[in-house]
N, C-alpha and C positions, 0 to 999 in steps of 0.2 A: 504494500500500500504506500503510495507516494504521499509525501508531506505537502499539503496545499500551500503552506506558508513559504516554502522555498520559491514558489512562483512570484511572490511579492517582491523579491529582490530586484527584478528587472524594472527599469524605469517605465512609468506609464506612457502610453501613446497620447499624443495631443488630439483632442476632439475637434471635429470640423467646426468651422465658424458658424455655419447654418444651424447646426445642432445646438451650439451654445446660445444663439439668439432665440431659438425656439424654446429652450429650457427657461431662459430668463423671461420670455413673454408668458409662458405658462405659470411661472412663479408670481409674476405681477398680476395676472388674472386671478390666481388663487387668493392673493392678498386682498384684492378688491372685493372678491366674493365674501371673504371672511369679514371684512369691514362692514359690508352691507348686511350680512347675517347678524353681526353683533349689534348693528344699529336697530334692527327690527326684532331681535329676540331678547337679548339680555337686558337692554335698557327699557324694553316694553313694560316689564313688571314694575320697575321704579316709576316710570311715567304714569302708569295706570294707578299705582298706589297714591302718588302725590295728587293726581287728578280727583280721585274719589275720597281722599282723606278730608275729613271735616276739620275746618279750621276754627279754632275757638277764639272768640273775641275776648280781649282782656277786659275784665270788669273794672269799671270806674269806681274809685273809692271816694 
């Protein structure tokens, strides 16, 4: 059985420029999707709570 870690000694090959651009575009799209999802999901609960929360007026003494 060959040791797979011995193959790591060789220097890695450079990826094509088109592939690098595609990967970076996919990462940017994922970040945008993640930001939109956070905007409509995690903050929704806080916004709904503050909207429906009854505000008490301070009593005048």
